N, CA, C and O of each residue as an XYZ file, in Angstrom:
776
protein
N       0.619     -1.201      0.010
C       0.145      0.027     -0.028
C       1.110      0.995     -0.188
O       2.233      0.934      0.311
N       0.660      1.950     -0.924
C       1.491      3.227     -0.957
C       0.087      5.107     -0.262
O      -1.103      5.300     -0.512
N       0.871      5.782      0.384
C       0.064      6.482      0.847
C       1.105      7.653      1.030
O       2.217      7.772      1.545
N       0.267      8.410      0.404
C       1.363      9.879      0.589
C       1.201     10.855      2.064
O       0.194     11.264      2.641
N       2.827     11.029      2.399
C       2.652     11.580      3.518
C       1.828     12.514      4.271
O       1.613     12.593      5.480
N       1.291     13.412      2.991
C       0.809     14.220      3.276
C      -0.470     14.090      3.848
O      -0.953     15.043      4.460
N      -0.901     13.336      3.762
C      -2.445     12.627      3.894
C      -2.220     11.896      5.374
O      -3.239     11.612      6.003
N      -1.056     11.613      5.892
C      -0.961     10.747      7.236
C      -0.895     12.058      8.554
O      -0.149     13.029      8.423
N      -1.682     11.894      9.627
C      -1.444     13.448     10.581
C      -0.681     12.660     11.622
O      -0.892     11.448     11.627
N       0.016     13.063     12.343
C       0.224     12.446     13.897
C      -1.106     12.206     14.571
O      -1.199     11.292     15.390
N      -2.159     12.984     14.272
C      -3.054     12.881     15.317
C      -4.241     11.400     14.929
O      -5.050     10.877     15.695
N      -3.851     10.958     13.085
C      -4.332      9.687     13.020
C      -3.787      8.534     13.754
O      -4.315      7.478     14.101
N      -2.592      9.002     13.903
C      -1.805      7.542     14.850
C      -1.900      7.841     16.113
O      -1.266      7.060     16.822
N      -2.627      8.946     16.854
C      -2.871      8.884     18.320
C      -4.161      8.175     18.269
O      -4.392      7.123     18.865
N      -4.845      8.710     17.646
C      -6.544      7.817     17.053
C      -6.535      6.482     17.104
O      -7.342      5.722     17.641
N      -5.291      6.192     16.341
C      -5.438      4.458     16.279
C      -4.787      4.053     17.496
O      -5.541      3.715     18.409
N      -4.137      4.033     17.606
C      -3.528      3.741     19.005
C      -4.451      3.841     20.176
O      -4.439      3.017     21.091
N      -5.264      4.890     20.124
C      -6.568      5.006     21.642
C      -8.075      3.657     20.952
O      -9.014      3.108     21.528
N      -7.664      3.638     19.799
C      -8.795      2.416     19.554
C      -8.471      1.287     19.245
O      -9.187      0.584     18.532
N      -6.993      0.786     19.862
C      -6.419     -0.331     19.362
C      -5.874     -0.739     18.157
O      -5.543     -1.921     18.075
N      -5.735     -0.117     17.344
C      -5.529     -0.551     16.121
C      -4.142     -0.540     16.056
O      -3.351      0.109     16.740
N      -3.884     -1.517     14.943
C      -2.183     -1.671     14.169
C      -2.211     -1.318     13.042
O      -2.640     -2.025     12.131
N      -1.768     -0.183     12.905
C      -1.562      0.207     11.628
C      -0.364      0.433     10.964
O       0.406      1.196     11.549
N       0.052     -0.084      9.758
C       1.690     -0.229      8.928
C       1.112      1.030      7.855
O      -0.098      1.158      7.670
N       1.977      1.800      7.279
C       1.623      2.176      6.218
C       3.112      2.168      5.587
O       3.952      2.644      6.350
N       3.585      1.730      4.375
C       4.525      1.942      3.110
C       4.143      3.307      2.678
O       3.037      3.804      2.466
N       5.206      3.730      2.610
C       5.452      5.312      2.044
C       6.353      5.769      1.324
O       7.342      6.431      1.641
N       5.863      5.261     -0.076
C       7.114      5.068     -0.873
C       7.962      6.830     -0.946
O       7.307      7.849     -1.168
N       9.351      6.829     -0.729
C      10.113      7.936     -1.296
C      10.189      8.184     -2.566
O      10.493      7.316     -3.383
N       9.872      9.611     -2.925
C       9.802      9.911     -4.311
C       8.496      9.801     -4.800
O       8.254      9.826     -6.006
N       7.727      9.693     -4.023
C       5.633      9.577     -4.564
C       5.632     10.962     -4.452
O       4.581     11.264     -5.018
N       6.095     11.879     -4.117
C       5.491     13.185     -4.053
C       6.857     13.935     -4.286
O       8.000     13.476     -4.296
N       6.261     15.631     -4.528
C       6.990     16.861     -4.893
C       7.771     16.942     -3.541
O       8.749     17.674     -3.693
N       7.667     16.382     -2.110
C       8.115     17.203     -1.122
C       8.729     15.472     -0.429
O       8.817     15.066      0.730
N       9.008     14.904     -1.585
C       9.676     13.650     -0.920
C      11.306     14.072      0.220
O      11.976     15.041     -0.138
N      11.622     13.513      1.107
C      12.763     13.710      1.552
C      14.166     13.208      0.583
O      14.215     12.298     -0.244
N      15.149     14.065      0.979
C      16.496     13.273      0.114
C      17.358     12.844      1.130
O      17.311     13.119      2.329
N      18.289     12.018      0.414
C      18.784     10.954      1.109
C      18.076      9.636      1.654
O      17.019      9.107      1.311
N      19.319      9.171      2.934
C      18.507      8.374      3.658
C      17.382      7.730      4.010
O      16.653      8.690      4.260
N      16.610      6.578      4.241
C      15.198      6.605      4.641
C      15.036      5.020      5.674
O      15.650      3.967      5.499
N      14.367      5.227      6.362
C      13.799      3.926      6.931
C      12.602      3.652      7.631
O      11.672      4.458      7.595
N      12.529      2.516      8.311
C      11.268      2.400      9.384
C      11.002      3.158     10.548
O      12.014      3.415     11.200
N      10.329      3.432     10.832
C       9.877      4.733     11.870
C       8.938      4.200     12.782
O       7.889      3.861     12.234
N       8.992      4.000     14.143
C       8.415      3.094     15.392
C       7.505      4.558     16.121
O       8.148      5.335     16.826
N       5.980      4.806     15.859
C       5.401      5.082     16.067
C       5.066      5.309     17.760
O       4.738      4.205     18.194
N       5.043      6.027     18.528
C       4.829      5.427     20.148
C       3.327      5.941     19.915
O       2.933      6.802     19.128
N       2.339      4.872     21.167
C       1.171      4.885     21.431
C      -0.220      4.515     20.227
O      -1.448      4.553     20.295
N       0.613      4.224     19.356
C       0.050      3.904     18.292
C      -0.063      2.319     17.329
O      -0.782      1.952     16.400
N       0.964      1.727     18.059
C       1.596      0.252     17.517
C       1.338      0.592     16.168
O       0.442      0.084     15.494
N       2.334      1.678     15.682
C       3.031      1.731     14.455
C       3.369      1.794     13.956
O       3.790      2.920     14.224
N       4.141      1.398     12.358
C       5.466      1.421     12.112
C       5.656      1.598     10.518
O       5.387      0.722      9.696
N       6.045      2.575     10.292
C       5.922      3.488      8.956
C       7.426      3.155      8.132
O       8.529      3.019      8.662
N       7.154      3.090      6.964
C       8.669      2.357      6.060
C       8.630      3.628      5.373
O       7.637      4.340      5.220
N       9.861      3.852      4.957
C      10.730      5.020      4.213
C      10.491      6.368      4.337
O      10.100      7.002      3.356
N      10.687      6.952      5.512
C      10.576      7.992      5.756
C      11.913      8.320      6.466
O      12.511      7.433      7.075
N      12.430      9.702      6.387
C      13.364      9.929      6.733
C      13.601     10.174      8.493
O      12.517     10.365      9.045
N      14.525     10.195      9.235
C      14.719     10.400     10.448
C      14.461     11.315     11.026
O      14.054     11.247     12.186
N      14.639     12.541     10.323
C      13.943     13.874     10.887
C      12.122     14.214     10.812
O      11.349     14.980     11.388
N      11.994     12.835      9.432
C      10.342     13.302      9.704
C       9.927     12.615     10.637
O       9.043     12.987     11.409
N      10.691     11.185     10.701
C      10.299      9.797     12.046
C       9.881     10.891     13.391
O       8.887     10.970     14.112
N      11.187     11.670     13.311
C      10.546     12.751     14.986
C      10.282     13.730     14.930
O      10.326     14.165     16.080
N       9.968     14.550     14.203
C       9.362     15.392     14.023
C       8.463     15.692     13.636
O       7.933     16.752     13.970
N       7.901     14.776     12.692
C       6.121     14.673     12.581
C       5.740     14.065     13.091
O       4.667     14.514     13.492
N       6.016     12.603     13.633
C       5.529     11.555     14.007
C       6.017     11.467     15.850
O       5.323     10.772     16.592
N       7.015     12.092     16.313
C       7.400     11.807     17.520
C       7.690     10.235     17.504
O       6.952      9.395     18.019
N       8.594     10.040     16.993
C       8.677      8.140     16.745
C      10.038      8.474     16.941
O      10.622      9.552     17.052
N      10.577      6.744     16.963
C      12.144      6.722     17.050
C      12.448      5.638     15.416
O      11.705      4.799     14.907
N      13.372      5.966     15.125
C      13.822      6.072     13.933
C      14.128      4.578     13.831
O      14.160      4.215     15.007
N      14.375      3.500     13.043
C      15.081      2.619     13.202
C      16.529      2.350     12.554
O      17.185      1.378     12.929
N      17.124      3.439     11.342
C      18.103      3.050     11.166
C      18.102      3.703      9.548
O      17.003      4.212      9.329
N      18.620      3.768      8.899
C      18.749      4.267      7.298
C      18.925      2.554      6.694
O      19.819      1.718      6.824
N      17.523      2.554      5.956
C      17.493      1.311      4.757
C      16.573     -0.207      5.799
O      16.319     -1.329      5.361
N      16.274      0.351      7.228
C      15.660     -0.712      7.852
C      14.163     -0.407      7.025
O      13.862      0.529      6.283
N      13.354     -1.617      7.484
C      11.797     -2.009      7.007
C      11.493     -2.199      7.852
O      12.335     -2.357      8.736
N      10.013     -2.322      8.176
C       9.159     -2.499      9.271
C       9.063     -4.111      9.223
O       8.353     -4.608     10.098
N       9.713     -5.027      8.274
C       9.314     -6.082      7.851
C       7.985     -6.725      8.108
O       7.910     -7.786      8.728
N       6.939     -6.098      7.639
C       5.479     -6.823      7.757
C       5.247     -6.787      9.569
O       4.481     -7.600     10.086
N       5.740     -6.113     10.119
C       5.172     -6.376     11.811
C       5.232     -5.220     12.503
O       6.339     -4.891     12.929
N       4.108     -4.380     12.760
C       4.526     -3.372     13.824
C       5.541     -3.322     14.939
O       6.127     -4.362     15.241
N       5.845     -1.969     15.700
C       6.418     -2.226     16.864
C       6.330     -2.641     17.702
O       5.141     -2.901     17.884
N       7.161     -3.057     18.819
C       6.534     -2.883     20.010
C       8.180     -3.150     20.994
O       9.232     -2.587     20.691
N       8.007     -4.173     22.225
C       9.215     -3.861     23.107
C       9.844     -4.903     22.474
O       9.577     -5.725     21.598
N      10.948     -4.555     23.335
C      12.287     -5.477     22.828
C      12.862     -5.615     24.512
O      13.213     -4.621     25.148
N      12.878     -6.768     24.977
C      13.135     -7.772     26.211
C      14.379     -8.105     25.713
O      14.440     -8.980     24.849
N      15.408     -7.545     26.118
C      16.822     -7.394     26.639
C      17.504     -8.713     27.720
O      16.702     -8.726     28.654
N      18.333     -9.541     27.943
C      18.781    -10.510     28.421
C      18.943    -10.447     29.993
O      18.766    -11.209     30.943
N      19.505     -8.738     29.713
C      19.473     -8.479     31.683
C      18.001     -8.235     32.472
O      17.801     -7.947     33.652
N      17.301     -8.400     31.660
C      15.667     -8.074     31.520
C      15.367     -6.801     31.809
O      14.592     -6.608     32.745
N      15.914     -5.656     31.071
C      15.820     -4.493     30.732
C      14.801     -4.504     29.557
O      14.573     -5.563     28.971
N      14.099     -3.185     29.153
C      13.453     -3.435     28.303
C      13.583     -2.264     27.114
O      13.553     -1.172     27.679
N      13.710     -2.116     25.746
C      13.642     -1.445     25.111
C      12.450     -0.841     24.068
O      11.817     -1.352     23.144
N      12.461      0.222     24.552
C      10.740      0.402     23.406
C      10.737      1.009     22.143
O      11.820      1.277     21.623
N       9.961      1.199     21.720
C       9.437      1.360     19.699
C      10.518      0.697     18.942
O      11.230      1.449     18.277
N      10.850     -0.920     18.908
C      11.593     -1.352     18.102
C      10.899     -2.078     17.283
O       9.769     -2.441     17.610
N      11.466     -2.434     16.026
C      10.813     -3.513     15.213
C      11.754     -5.008     15.109
O      12.939     -5.268     15.319
N      10.892     -5.590     14.794
C      11.457     -7.388     14.942
C      13.053     -7.031     14.630
O      13.893     -7.168     15.519
N      13.377     -6.599     13.401
C      14.487     -6.995     13.323
C      15.379     -6.038     14.292
O      16.333     -6.596     14.835
N      15.219     -4.956     14.508
C      16.101     -4.448     15.654
C      16.047     -4.625     16.646
O      17.058     -4.215     17.217
N      15.060     -5.246     17.541
C      15.538     -6.265     18.461
C      16.324     -7.464     18.289
O      17.277     -7.460     19.068
N      16.277     -8.433     17.596
C      16.752     -9.309     16.891
C      18.024     -8.927     16.942
O      18.685     -9.697     17.639
N      18.805     -7.804     16.358
C      20.059     -7.317     16.070
C      20.731     -6.750     17.519
O      21.950     -6.779     17.690
N      19.847     -6.261     18.482
C      19.851     -5.966     19.468
C      20.516     -7.139     21.285
O      21.071     -6.885     22.354
N      19.876     -8.548     20.459
C      19.923     -9.558     21.228
C      18.965    -10.080     21.997
O      18.957    -10.954     22.864
N      17.911     -9.171     21.376
C      16.273     -8.988     22.870
C      15.372     -9.954     22.247
O      15.905    -10.726     21.450
N      14.526    -10.032     22.381
C      12.966    -10.958     22.644
C      11.884    -10.176     22.066
O      11.526     -9.427     22.975
N      11.163     -9.948     21.018
C      10.378     -9.265     20.483
C       9.071     -9.544     21.055
O       8.437    -10.567     21.313
N       8.855     -8.143     21.180
C       7.112     -8.608     21.996
C       6.156     -7.388     21.253
O       6.058     -6.277     21.775
N       5.320     -7.815     19.698
C       4.623     -6.750     19.441
C       3.353     -6.205     19.831
O       2.542     -6.897     20.447
N       3.171     -5.255     19.579
C       2.071     -3.908     19.604
C       2.014     -3.880     21.061
O       0.908     -3.844     21.599
N       3.152     -3.892     21.809
C       3.273     -3.281     23.155
C       4.073     -2.366     23.574
O       4.812     -1.936     22.688
N       4.189     -1.961     24.471
C       5.620     -0.851     24.491
C       5.929     -1.608     26.128
O       5.359     -2.529     26.712
N       7.169     -0.677     26.522
C       7.974     -1.757     27.837
C       7.120     -2.035     29.069
O       7.174     -3.133     29.623
N       6.045     -0.694     29.659
C       5.576     -0.941     31.066
C       4.820     -2.274     30.768
O       4.830     -3.041     31.730
N       4.144     -2.744     29.619
C       3.210     -3.562     29.373
C       4.072     -5.143     29.196
O       3.673     -6.251     29.556
N       5.279     -4.801     28.563
C       6.112     -5.903     28.384
C       6.746     -7.158     29.776
O       7.532     -6.763     30.636
N       6.258     -8.540     29.746
C       7.241     -9.022     30.657
C       8.341     -9.533     30.420
O       8.506    -10.544     29.736
N       9.363     -8.762     31.064
C      10.900     -8.813     30.779
C      11.307     -9.932     31.408
O      12.295    -10.470     30.909
N      10.769    -10.508     32.487
C      11.301    -11.251     33.436
C      12.112    -12.400     33.130
O      11.740    -13.044     32.149
N      13.140    -12.810     33.746
C      13.370    -14.516     33.074
C      13.863    -14.965     34.338
O      14.365    -14.369     35.291
N      13.559    -16.318     34.082
C      13.494    -17.481     35.499
C      14.021    -18.665     34.626
O      14.339    -18.602     33.438
N      14.054    -19.897     35.553
C      14.598    -21.190     34.932
C      13.362    -21.586     34.361
O      12.269    -21.200     34.773
N      13.601    -22.611     33.100
C      12.802    -23.068     32.572
C      13.506    -24.499     31.992
O      14.579    -24.596     31.397
N      12.764    -25.345     32.277
C      12.805    -26.905     32.257
C      12.666    -27.464     30.743
O      11.508    -27.809     30.507
N      13.443    -27.617     29.801
C      12.939    -28.452     28.769
C      12.799    -29.979     28.363
O      13.743    -30.648     28.784
N      12.103    -30.503     27.837
C      11.735    -31.483     27.978
C      12.863    -32.331     28.240
O      12.484    -33.183     29.043
N      14.152    -32.514     27.923
C      14.870    -33.087     28.476
C      15.542    -33.002     29.565
O      16.622    -33.554     29.771
N      14.902    -32.264     30.364
C      15.258    -31.652     31.598
C      16.444    -31.073     32.044
O      16.949    -31.076     33.167
N      16.834    -30.546     30.932
C      17.680    -29.311     30.954
C      17.157    -28.062     31.428
O      15.926    -28.051     31.406
N      17.725    -26.928     31.880
C      17.671    -25.768     32.653
C      17.986    -24.502     32.127
O      18.966    -24.025     32.701
N      17.525    -23.791     31.259
C      17.653    -22.686     30.484
C      17.347    -21.309     31.324
O      16.524    -21.362     32.237
N      17.801    -20.469     31.111
C      17.040    -19.374     32.217
C      16.420    -18.716     31.016
O      17.136    -18.664     30.016
N      14.829    -18.042     30.917
C      14.050    -17.446     29.401
C      12.891    -16.842     30.106
O      12.328    -17.080     31.175
N      12.760    -16.165     29.355
C      11.160    -15.582     29.578
C      10.200    -16.123     29.175
O      10.073    -16.571     28.036
N       9.205    -16.166     30.247
C       7.799    -17.221     30.116
C       7.334    -17.661     28.528
O       7.121    -18.804     28.123
N       7.245    -16.385     27.767
C       6.889    -16.909     26.896
C       7.616    -17.438     26.072
O       7.290    -18.541     25.632
N       8.945    -16.728     25.578
C      10.074    -17.625     25.182
C      10.141    -19.461     25.580
O      10.494    -20.452     24.940
N       9.630    -19.242     26.894
C      10.106    -21.291     27.319
C       8.775    -21.395     27.059
O       8.634    -20.790     28.121
N       7.627    -21.578     26.670
C       6.312    -21.716     26.615
C       6.530    -22.235     24.838
O       6.350    -23.338     24.323
N       6.998    -20.885     24.218
C       8.043    -21.355     22.859
C       8.727    -22.863     22.667
O       8.692    -23.785     21.853
N       9.202    -22.618     23.598
C      10.665    -24.323     23.590
C       9.484    -24.820     23.947
O       9.843    -25.996     23.996
N       8.578    -24.846     24.179
C       7.854    -26.255     24.478
C       8.321    -26.648     26.229
O       8.265    -27.756     26.761
N       8.796    -25.279     26.874
C       9.257    -26.062     28.053
C       8.583    -25.600     29.413
O       7.973    -24.575     29.106
N       8.453    -25.767     30.327
C       7.984    -25.177     31.850
C       8.516    -24.205     32.688
O       9.564    -24.464     33.282
N       7.796    -22.789     32.884
C       8.637    -22.080     33.733
C       8.291    -22.109     34.813
O       7.237    -22.689     35.073
N       9.063    -21.485     35.853
C       8.929    -21.455     36.912
C       9.405    -20.803     37.800
O       9.997    -20.953     38.868
N       8.749    -19.460     36.664
C       8.580    -18.022     37.783
C       9.734    -17.580     38.271
O      10.912    -17.910     38.131
N       9.231    -16.866     38.799
C      10.666    -15.426     39.858
C      11.063    -16.397     40.587
O      12.289    -16.307     40.535
N      10.854    -17.093     41.102
C      11.716    -18.004     42.147
C      12.171    -19.318     41.470
O      12.698    -20.275     42.036
N      11.978    -19.238     40.618
C      12.823    -20.493     39.662
C      13.955    -20.202     39.280
O      14.113    -19.389     38.370
N      15.376    -21.038     40.134
C      16.605    -20.404     39.730
C      17.291    -22.293     39.073
O      17.187    -23.391     39.619
N      18.001    -21.853     37.623
C      18.788    -23.327     37.480
C      19.855    -23.323     38.129
O      20.514    -22.296     38.288
N      20.286    -24.813     38.742
C      21.221    -24.772     39.476
C      21.218    -26.943     40.024
O      20.230    -27.593     40.368
N      22.464    -27.375     39.906
C      22.132    -28.459     40.399
C      22.896    -28.524     41.833
O      24.004    -28.895     42.222
N      21.717    -27.964     42.420
C      22.784    -27.720     44.207
C      22.516    -29.287     44.922
O      23.492    -29.757     45.509
N      21.584    -29.894     44.907
C      21.648    -31.298     45.162
C      23.126    -32.186     44.580
O      23.374    -33.360     44.853
N      23.578    -31.702     44.129
C      24.755    -32.345     42.769
C      24.322    -33.821     42.554
O      24.845    -34.849     42.986
N      23.248    -33.654     41.786
C      22.792    -35.463     41.487
C      22.703    -35.239     39.784
O      22.206    -36.161     39.137
N      23.142    -34.125     39.124
C      23.218    -34.544     37.992
C      22.216    -33.443     36.822
O      22.676    -33.085     35.737
N      21.194    -33.149     37.186
C      20.284    -32.611     37.497
C      19.570    -31.312     38.071
O      19.205    -31.189     39.240
N      19.443    -30.458     37.168
C      19.076    -28.860     37.586
C      17.689    -29.623     38.850
O      16.958    -30.572     38.569
N      17.691    -28.883     40.129
C      16.710    -28.873     40.930
C      15.635    -29.091     40.729
O      15.013    -30.123     40.975
N      15.194    -27.891     40.128
C      14.053    -26.906     39.558
C      13.280    -27.996     38.664
O      12.063    -27.962     38.484
N      14.220    -29.056     38.078
C      13.161    -29.379     36.323
C      13.335    -31.179     36.944
O      13.303    -32.081     36.107
N      13.517    -31.522     38.507
C      14.090    -33.008     38.993
C      12.391    -33.485     38.927
O      11.489    -32.669     39.113
N      12.211    -34.562     38.707
C      10.644    -35.402     38.679
C      10.848    -35.854     40.472
O      11.676    -36.625     40.958
N       9.874    -35.134     41.093
C       9.242    -35.170     42.137
C      10.047    -36.535     42.805
O      10.421    -37.386     41.998
N      10.336    -36.772     44.351
C      10.861    -37.824     44.489
C       9.704    -38.604     44.877
O      10.017    -39.794     44.835
N       8.285    -38.417     45.300
C       6.981    -38.912     45.791
C       6.404    -38.778     44.552
O       5.783    -37.723     44.423
N       6.413    -39.677     43.378
C       5.751    -39.416     42.040
C       4.730    -40.004     42.202
O       4.128    -40.111     41.134
N       4.013    -40.635     43.368
C       2.186    -40.852     43.087
C       1.705    -39.927     43.932
O       0.480    -39.957     44.047
N       2.405    -38.928     44.704
C       1.532    -37.483     45.136
C       1.144    -36.816     44.075
O       2.028    -36.251     43.430
N      -0.144    -36.715     43.657
C      -0.257    -36.160     42.495
C      -0.497    -34.628     41.989
O      -0.324    -34.043     40.920
N      -0.965    -34.276     43.243
C      -1.388    -33.049     43.832
C      -0.180    -32.510     44.468
O      -0.472    -31.424     44.969
N       0.947    -32.783     44.645
C       2.129    -31.930     44.869
C       2.650    -31.655     46.663
O       3.665    -31.196     47.188
N       1.393    -32.192     47.157
C       1.011    -31.739     48.676
C       2.141    -32.612     49.727
O       2.238    -32.300     50.914
N       2.736    -33.424     49.284
C       3.744    -33.851     50.008
C       3.373    -35.225     51.049
O       4.149    -35.699     51.879
N       1.767    -35.776     50.707
C       1.295    -36.759     51.104
C       0.440    -37.553     50.142
O      -0.417    -36.997     49.454
N       0.697    -38.992     50.089
C      -0.339    -39.714     49.109
C      -1.411    -39.722     50.053
O      -1.372    -40.199     51.187
N      -2.320    -39.185     49.524
C      -3.630    -39.009     50.153
C      -4.873    -39.273     49.332
O      -4.890    -39.669     48.166
N      -5.999    -38.973     50.171
C      -7.492    -39.340     49.204
C      -7.656    -38.403     48.079
O      -8.479    -38.640     47.194
N      -6.742    -37.106     48.064
C      -6.577    -36.477     47.003
C      -6.081    -37.350     45.735
O      -6.729    -37.783     44.782
N      -4.879    -37.445     46.011
C      -4.439    -38.215     44.850
C      -5.125    -39.538     44.744
O      -4.931    -40.085     43.659
N      -5.830    -40.156     45.536
C      -6.294    -41.078     45.339
C      -7.623    -40.972     44.184
O      -7.778    -41.721     43.220
N      -8.608    -39.696     44.632
C      -9.820    -39.606     43.997
C      -9.314    -39.225     42.318
O      -9.911    -39.608     41.313
N      -7.973    -38.314     42.347
C      -7.769    -38.173     40.683
C      -7.536    -39.606     40.307
O      -8.364    -40.019     39.496
N      -6.470    -40.621     40.747
C      -6.158    -41.515     39.884
C      -8.328    -42.227     39.550
O      -8.874    -42.496     38.480
N      -8.842    -42.272     40.836
C     -10.099    -42.787     40.152
C     -10.652    -42.000     39.284
O     -11.473    -42.545     38.546
N     -10.412    -40.577     39.091
C     -10.844    -39.814     37.951
C     -10.555    -40.357     36.349
O     -11.075    -40.288     35.235
N      -9.502    -40.875     36.945
C      -8.678    -41.478     35.075
C      -8.797    -42.359     34.973
O      -7.855    -42.824     34.333
N      -9.657    -43.238     35.303
C      -9.414    -44.989     35.472
C     -10.206    -45.448     34.372
O     -11.237    -44.788     34.238
N     -10.078    -46.205     33.693
C     -10.328    -46.718     32.428
C      -9.533    -46.967     31.453
O      -8.325    -46.824     31.642
N     -10.073    -47.443     30.052
C      -8.702    -47.641     29.346
C      -7.744    -46.162     29.044
O      -8.033    -45.046     29.476
N      -6.639    -46.487     28.252
C      -6.043    -45.903     28.274
C      -6.176    -44.989     27.179
O      -7.067    -45.457     26.470
N      -5.646    -43.675     26.561
C      -6.266    -43.072     25.760
C      -4.912    -43.515     24.649
O      -4.930    -43.146     23.475
């Protein structure tokens, strides 16, 4: 889609953000007499979940109050969002490509206060433990252990403690006692295996 910059007003972006709309506009350099000279790139617009392709750094900042993503960058088919860094900090108004280049994990269509950048222990299917964000752990098929989850083999048995199988596997509800609740769970699953 090609849209003339003269038709795009900053108030449109603010209105779109208030309505929760995700806008992306491709602006073609040279499409009008007032086109910018020199390098262009992608611009992330705050509060609007919008990324605009093909504008100059000055136009991004002064016309839209946005954050220029760099010369030659594109929105890459996605809107802007938050970039969670390995140290749990958050960089706002980035595109997926810029976030990846920074070594972060991209969260589309949200800004930093809403992004969950907290990392903790994630147990993978092979019982290995890695430190990831909740969303990244789920994407890897792992089990996230929240803010108290710490990777480490503190009992020195060869498996990270947080990923060990409970010592009492028949304690289905994990209360430390094999009791009536565990028995009722067994009865609830009585019958042929699927």
